[in-house]
DSSP file (Angstrom, degrees, kcal/mol; ACC not computed):
  #  RESIDUE AA STRUCTURE BP1 BP2  ACC     N-H-->O    O-->H-N    N-H-->O    O-->H-N    TCO  KAPPA ALPHA  PHI   PSI    X-CA   Y-CA   Z-CA
    1    1 A M              0   0    0      0, 0.0    90,-0.1     0, 0.0     2,-0.0   0.000 360.0 360.0 360.0 131.8  -63.8  -17.0  -67.0
    2    2 A S     >  -     0   0    0      1,-0.1     4,-2.4    88,-0.0     5,-0.2  -0.280 360.0-112.9 -73.9 162.1  -64.3  -15.2  -70.3
    3    3 A D  H  > S+     0   0    0      1,-0.2     4,-2.4     2,-0.2     5,-0.2   0.846 114.8  54.3 -64.7 -35.2  -61.8  -15.5  -73.1
    4    4 A S  H  > S+     0   0    0      2,-0.2     4,-2.0     1,-0.2    -1,-0.2   0.890 111.0  45.1 -68.8 -37.7  -60.6  -11.9  -72.9
    5    5 A I  H  > S+     0   0    0      2,-0.2     4,-2.6     1,-0.2     5,-0.2   0.901 112.6  51.6 -70.4 -40.4  -59.8  -12.3  -69.2
    6    6 A R  H  X S+     0   0    0     -4,-2.4     4,-2.2     1,-0.2    -2,-0.2   0.905 110.7  48.5 -60.8 -41.1  -58.1  -15.6  -69.8
    7    7 A E  H  X S+     0   0    0     -4,-2.4     4,-2.3     2,-0.2    -1,-0.2   0.886 110.2  52.0 -66.5 -38.9  -56.0  -14.0  -72.6
    8    8 A L  H  X S+     0   0    0     -4,-2.0     4,-2.6     2,-0.2    -2,-0.2   0.933 111.6  45.9 -61.4 -47.0  -55.1  -11.1  -70.2
    9    9 A F  H  X S+     0   0    0     -4,-2.6     4,-2.5     2,-0.2    -2,-0.2   0.869 110.9  53.3 -65.5 -36.5  -54.0  -13.6  -67.5
   10   10 A D  H  X S+     0   0    0     -4,-2.2     4,-1.9    -5,-0.2    -1,-0.2   0.919 111.0  46.2 -63.6 -43.4  -52.0  -15.6  -70.1
   11   11 A T  H  X S+     0   0    0     -4,-2.3     4,-2.1     2,-0.2    -2,-0.2   0.917 112.4  50.4 -64.4 -43.8  -50.2  -12.5  -71.2
   12   12 A L  H  X S+     0   0    0     -4,-2.6     4,-2.6     1,-0.2    -2,-0.2   0.893 108.6  52.7 -61.5 -40.2  -49.5  -11.4  -67.6
   13   13 A A  H  X S+     0   0    0     -4,-2.5     4,-2.2     1,-0.2    -1,-0.2   0.891 108.5  50.1 -63.2 -39.6  -48.2  -14.9  -66.9
   14   14 A R  H  X S+     0   0    0     -4,-1.9     4,-2.0     2,-0.2    -1,-0.2   0.896 111.5  48.4 -66.0 -38.9  -45.8  -14.6  -69.9
   15   15 A V  H  X S+     0   0    0     -4,-2.1     4,-2.4     2,-0.2    -2,-0.2   0.927 111.7  49.2 -65.8 -44.5  -44.6  -11.2  -68.7
   16   16 A L  H  X S+     0   0    0     -4,-2.6     4,-2.3     1,-0.2    -2,-0.2   0.879 109.5  52.2 -63.1 -37.9  -44.0  -12.5  -65.1
   17   17 A L  H  X S+     0   0    0     -4,-2.2     4,-2.4     2,-0.2    -1,-0.2   0.916 110.4  47.8 -64.7 -42.2  -42.1  -15.5  -66.4
   18   18 A R  H  X S+     0   0    0     -4,-2.0     4,-2.8     2,-0.2     5,-0.2   0.906 111.2  50.7 -65.2 -40.6  -39.8  -13.3  -68.4
   19   19 A C  H  X S+     0   0    0     -4,-2.4     4,-2.4     2,-0.2    -1,-0.2   0.898 110.1  50.8 -62.5 -39.6  -39.3  -11.0  -65.4
   20   20 A W  H  X S+     0   0    0     -4,-2.3     4,-2.0     2,-0.2    -2,-0.2   0.919 112.3  46.2 -63.5 -44.2  -38.4  -14.0  -63.3
   21   21 A L  H  X S+     0   0    0     -4,-2.4     4,-2.2     1,-0.2    -2,-0.2   0.917 113.4  48.3 -66.2 -43.0  -35.9  -15.2  -65.9
   22   22 A F  H  X S+     0   0    0     -4,-2.8     4,-2.5     2,-0.2    -2,-0.2   0.873 109.5  54.4 -65.1 -36.5  -34.3  -11.8  -66.3
   23   23 A G  H  X S+     0   0    0     -4,-2.4     4,-2.1    -5,-0.2    -1,-0.2   0.919 111.4  43.6 -62.4 -44.0  -34.1  -11.4  -62.5
   24   24 A F  H  X S+     0   0    0     -4,-2.0     4,-2.4     2,-0.2    -2,-0.2   0.834 111.5  54.3 -73.0 -30.6  -32.2  -14.7  -62.2
   25   25 A L  H  X S+     0   0    0     -4,-2.2     4,-2.4     2,-0.2    -2,-0.2   0.924 109.4  48.1 -64.0 -43.5  -30.0  -13.8  -65.2
   26   26 A F  H  X S+     0   0    0     -4,-2.5     4,-2.6     2,-0.2    -2,-0.2   0.902 110.6  52.1 -61.7 -41.0  -29.2  -10.5  -63.4
   27   27 A L  H  X S+     0   0    0     -4,-2.1     4,-2.4     2,-0.2    -2,-0.2   0.909 110.2  47.8 -62.3 -42.8  -28.4  -12.5  -60.2
   28   28 A L  H  X S+     0   0    0     -4,-2.4     4,-2.8     2,-0.2    -2,-0.2   0.886 112.0  49.7 -66.3 -38.7  -26.1  -14.8  -62.1
   29   29 A L  H  X S+     0   0    0     -4,-2.4     4,-2.9     2,-0.2     5,-0.2   0.918 111.2  49.1 -65.0 -42.6  -24.3  -11.9  -63.8
   30   30 A W  H  X S+     0   0    0     -4,-2.6     4,-2.4     2,-0.2    -2,-0.2   0.930 113.4  46.7 -60.8 -46.3  -23.9  -10.2  -60.4
   31   31 A F  H  X S+     0   0    0     -4,-2.4     4,-2.2     2,-0.2    -2,-0.2   0.922 114.0  47.6 -62.9 -45.3  -22.5  -13.4  -58.9
   32   32 A G  H  X S+     0   0    0     -4,-2.8     4,-2.6     2,-0.2     5,-0.2   0.911 112.2  49.3 -63.6 -42.6  -20.2  -14.0  -61.8
   33   33 A F  H  X S+     0   0    0     -4,-2.9     4,-3.1     1,-0.2    -1,-0.2   0.907 111.6  49.4 -62.5 -41.0  -18.9  -10.4  -61.7
   34   34 A Y  H  X S+     0   0    0     -4,-2.4     4,-0.5    -5,-0.2    -1,-0.2   0.859 112.4  47.9 -69.3 -33.6  -18.3  -10.6  -58.0
   35   35 A L  H  < S+     0   0    0     -4,-2.2     3,-0.3    -5,-0.2    -2,-0.2   0.921 120.5  36.7 -69.0 -42.6  -16.4  -13.8  -58.4
   36   36 A L  H  < S+     0   0    0     -4,-2.6    -2,-0.2     1,-0.2    -3,-0.2   0.848 133.0  24.5 -80.3 -34.6  -14.3  -12.6  -61.3
   37   37 A A  H  X S+     0   0    0     -4,-3.1     4,-2.2    -5,-0.2    -1,-0.2  -0.034  79.8 122.2-122.4  30.6  -13.8   -9.0  -60.1
   38   38 A G  H  X S+     0   0    0     -4,-0.5     4,-2.3    -3,-0.3     5,-0.2   0.878  76.2  52.1 -62.7 -38.6  -14.2   -9.2  -56.4
   39   39 A G  H  > S+     0   0    0      2,-0.2     4,-2.5     1,-0.2    -1,-0.2   0.910 109.6  49.3 -64.4 -41.9  -10.8   -7.8  -55.6
   40   40 A F  H  > S+     0   0    0      2,-0.2     4,-2.1     1,-0.2    -2,-0.2   0.912 111.0  50.0 -62.5 -42.6  -11.4   -4.8  -57.8
   41   41 A V  H  X S+     0   0    0     -4,-2.2     4,-3.0     1,-0.2     5,-0.5   0.904 111.9  48.1 -63.7 -41.6  -14.8   -4.2  -56.1
   42   42 A Q  H  X S+     0   0    0     -4,-2.3     4,-1.8     1,-0.2    -1,-0.2   0.893 112.1  48.5 -67.9 -39.0  -13.2   -4.4  -52.7
   43   43 A R  H  < S+     0   0    0     -4,-2.5    -1,-0.2    -5,-0.2    -2,-0.2   0.844 118.1  42.2 -67.7 -32.2  -10.4   -2.0  -53.6
   44   44 A L  H  X S+     0   0    0     -4,-2.1     4,-0.6    -5,-0.2    -2,-0.2   0.946 127.5  25.3 -79.0 -50.9  -12.9    0.4  -55.1
   45   45 A H  H  X S+     0   0    0     -4,-3.0     4,-2.1    -5,-0.2     6,-0.3   0.740 108.4  71.1 -91.9 -24.4  -15.7    0.4  -52.5
   46   46 A G  H  X>S+     0   0    0     -4,-1.8     5,-2.5    -5,-0.5     4,-1.1   0.974 107.9  32.6 -58.5 -60.3  -13.8   -0.7  -49.4
   47   47 A P  H  45S+     0   0    0      0, 0.0    -1,-0.2     0, 0.0    -2,-0.1   0.841 114.7  61.8 -66.6 -30.9  -11.9    2.5  -48.8
   48   48 A L  H  <5S+     0   0    0     -4,-0.6    -2,-0.2     1,-0.2    -3,-0.1   0.893 121.7  21.2 -62.2 -40.3  -14.7    4.7  -50.2
   49   49 A F  H  <5S-     0   0    0     -4,-2.1    -1,-0.2    -3,-0.3    -3,-0.1   0.352 108.9-112.3-110.3   4.0  -17.1    3.5  -47.5
   50   50 A G  T  <5 +     0   0    0     -4,-1.1     2,-0.4     1,-0.2    -4,-0.1   0.897  64.3 152.5  68.3  40.7  -14.7    2.4  -44.9
   51   51 A L      < -     0   0    0     -5,-2.5    -1,-0.2    -6,-0.3    -2,-0.1  -0.832  41.8-133.1-108.1 141.2  -15.7   -1.3  -45.2
   52   52 A S     >  -     0   0    0     -2,-0.4     4,-2.4     1,-0.1     5,-0.2  -0.463  33.2-106.6 -78.8 161.7  -13.5   -4.3  -44.5
   53   53 A P  H  > S+     0   0    0      0, 0.0     4,-2.4     0, 0.0     5,-0.2   0.873 121.8  52.8 -57.4 -36.7  -13.5   -7.1  -47.1
   54   54 A D  H  > S+     0   0    0      2,-0.2     4,-2.1     1,-0.2     5,-0.1   0.905 109.5  47.7 -66.7 -40.4  -15.6   -9.3  -44.8
   55   55 A E  H  > S+     0   0    0      2,-0.2     4,-2.3     1,-0.2    -1,-0.2   0.902 112.5  49.3 -66.1 -40.2  -18.2   -6.5  -44.4
   56   56 A L  H  X S+     0   0    0     -4,-2.4     4,-2.4     2,-0.2    -2,-0.2   0.897 110.0  51.1 -66.4 -40.0  -18.3   -6.0  -48.1
   57   57 A D  H  X S+     0   0    0     -4,-2.4     4,-2.7    -5,-0.2    -1,-0.2   0.909 110.4  50.0 -60.9 -41.7  -18.7   -9.7  -48.8
   58   58 A L  H  X S+     0   0    0     -4,-2.1     4,-2.7     2,-0.2     5,-0.2   0.906 109.9  50.2 -64.4 -41.9  -21.6   -9.8  -46.3
   59   59 A I  H  X S+     0   0    0     -4,-2.3     4,-2.4     2,-0.2    -2,-0.2   0.933 114.1  44.3 -62.5 -46.2  -23.3   -6.8  -48.0
   60   60 A F  H  X S+     0   0    0     -4,-2.4     4,-2.5     2,-0.2    -2,-0.2   0.909 113.7  50.0 -66.8 -40.7  -23.0   -8.4  -51.4
   61   61 A Y  H  X S+     0   0    0     -4,-2.7     4,-2.1     2,-0.2    -2,-0.2   0.921 113.4  45.7 -63.5 -43.7  -24.1  -11.8  -50.2
   62   62 A C  H  X S+     0   0    0     -4,-2.7     4,-2.6     2,-0.2    -1,-0.2   0.880 111.8  53.0 -66.9 -37.2  -27.2  -10.3  -48.4
   63   63 A G  H  X S+     0   0    0     -4,-2.4     4,-2.4    -5,-0.2    -2,-0.2   0.917 109.9  47.1 -63.4 -43.1  -28.0   -8.2  -51.5
   64   64 A M  H  X S+     0   0    0     -4,-2.5     4,-2.3     2,-0.2    -2,-0.2   0.892 113.0  49.7 -66.1 -38.1  -27.9  -11.3  -53.7
   65   65 A G  H  X S+     0   0    0     -4,-2.1     4,-2.4     2,-0.2    -2,-0.2   0.903 111.3  48.7 -65.7 -40.5  -30.1  -13.2  -51.3
   66   66 A L  H  X S+     0   0    0     -4,-2.6     4,-2.5     2,-0.2    -2,-0.2   0.899 111.0  50.3 -65.9 -41.0  -32.6  -10.3  -51.1
   67   67 A L  H  X S+     0   0    0     -4,-2.4     4,-2.6     2,-0.2     5,-0.2   0.930 111.5  48.3 -61.8 -45.1  -32.7  -10.1  -54.9
   68   68 A K  H  X S+     0   0    0     -4,-2.3     4,-2.2     1,-0.2     5,-0.2   0.914 111.9  49.3 -62.4 -42.8  -33.3  -13.8  -55.2
   69   69 A L  H  X S+     0   0    0     -4,-2.4     4,-2.7     1,-0.2    -1,-0.2   0.921 113.2  46.5 -62.2 -44.4  -36.1  -13.7  -52.5
   70   70 A N  H  X S+     0   0    0     -4,-2.5     4,-2.9     2,-0.2     5,-0.3   0.885 110.7  52.0 -67.3 -39.1  -37.8  -10.7  -54.2
   71   71 A V  H  X>S+     0   0    0     -4,-2.6     4,-1.5     2,-0.2     5,-1.5   0.917 115.0  42.3 -63.9 -42.4  -37.6  -12.3  -57.7
   72   72 A I  I  <>S+     0   0    0     -4,-2.2     5,-2.3    -5,-0.2    -2,-0.2   0.931 118.6  45.2 -68.2 -44.9  -39.2  -15.5  -56.4
   73   73 A L  I  <5S+     0   0    0     -4,-2.7    -2,-0.2    -5,-0.2    -3,-0.2   0.899 123.2  31.6 -67.7 -42.6  -41.8  -13.7  -54.3
   74   74 A F  I  <5S+     0   0    0     -4,-2.9    -1,-0.2    -5,-0.2    -3,-0.2   0.631 134.2  20.3 -97.0 -14.2  -42.9  -11.1  -56.8
   75   75 A F  I  X5S+     0   0    0     -4,-1.5     4,-1.6    -5,-0.3    -3,-0.2   0.738 122.4  43.0-120.1 -46.7  -42.5  -12.9  -60.1
   76   76 A F  I  ><S+     0   0    0     -5,-1.5     4,-2.9     2,-0.2     5,-0.2   0.950 114.0  47.3 -72.9 -48.2  -42.4  -16.7  -59.7
   77   77 A F  H  ><S+     0   0    0     -5,-2.3     4,-2.5     1,-0.2     5,-0.2   0.916 114.1  46.7 -63.6 -43.6  -45.2  -17.1  -57.2
   78   78 A P  H  > S+     0   0    0      0, 0.0     4,-2.5     0, 0.0    -1,-0.2   0.913 113.2  50.5 -63.6 -38.4  -47.7  -14.9  -59.1
   79   79 A W  H  X S+     0   0    0     -4,-1.6     4,-2.6     1,-0.2    -2,-0.2   0.938 111.7  47.7 -60.4 -46.2  -46.7  -16.7  -62.3
   80   80 A L  H  X S+     0   0    0     -4,-2.9     4,-2.3     1,-0.2    -1,-0.2   0.905 111.5  50.2 -62.5 -42.3  -47.3  -20.0  -60.7
   81   81 A A  H  X S+     0   0    0     -4,-2.5     4,-2.1     2,-0.2    -1,-0.2   0.917 111.8  47.7 -63.5 -43.0  -50.7  -18.9  -59.3
   82   82 A I  H  X S+     0   0    0     -4,-2.5     4,-2.7     1,-0.2     5,-0.2   0.919 111.2  51.1 -64.5 -42.5  -51.9  -17.6  -62.6
   83   83 A R  H  X S+     0   0    0     -4,-2.6     4,-1.5     1,-0.2    -1,-0.2   0.897 110.0  49.9 -61.4 -40.2  -50.8  -20.8  -64.4
   84   84 A L  H  X S+     0   0    0     -4,-2.3     4,-0.7     2,-0.2    -1,-0.2   0.887 112.1  47.8 -67.3 -37.4  -52.6  -22.9  -61.8
   85   85 A V  H >< S+     0   0    0     -4,-2.1     3,-0.7     1,-0.2    -2,-0.2   0.916 112.9  47.9 -67.8 -42.6  -55.8  -20.9  -62.3
   86   86 A L  H 3< S+     0   0    0     -4,-2.7    -1,-0.2     1,-0.2    -2,-0.2   0.744 103.1  63.7 -71.1 -21.4  -55.6  -21.1  -66.1
   87   87 A K  H 3< S+     0   0    0     -4,-1.5    -1,-0.2    -5,-0.2    -2,-0.2   0.767  80.1  99.6 -73.0 -24.8  -55.0  -24.8  -65.9
   88   88 A K  S << S-     0   0    0     -4,-0.7     3,-0.1    -3,-0.7    -3,-0.0  -0.338  88.2-100.6 -61.2 142.3  -58.5  -25.3  -64.4
   89   89 A P        -     0   0    0      0, 0.0    -1,-0.1     0, 0.0    -2,-0.1  -0.265  43.7 -92.8 -64.6 152.5  -61.0  -26.5  -67.0
   90   90 A K              0   0    0      1,-0.1   -88,-0.0    -3,-0.1    -4,-0.0  -0.369 360.0 360.0 -65.2 142.2  -63.3  -23.9  -68.5
   91   91 A D              0   0    0    -90,-0.1    -1,-0.1    -3,-0.1    -3,-0.0   0.455 360.0 360.0 -83.6 360.0  -66.7  -23.6  -66.7
């Protein structure tokens, strides 16, 4: 692998790692906001969309799970694959 391609993959790996970290930071903020202001969210969105508190909890829980799955699938796994390829000794 040439040095320019190796440098490109290294840069891409750094970007993917930052995206992964920002995704999990967003997930933690969402979780914290929902824990601290869950009643406000339910009072605001429940009547607006005709949702019970249990349905709203399910929607938020599934949304957080989907976000976590996507962050891992689209940012962590590609970062890990690039790191493993770059770890191989130069030919």
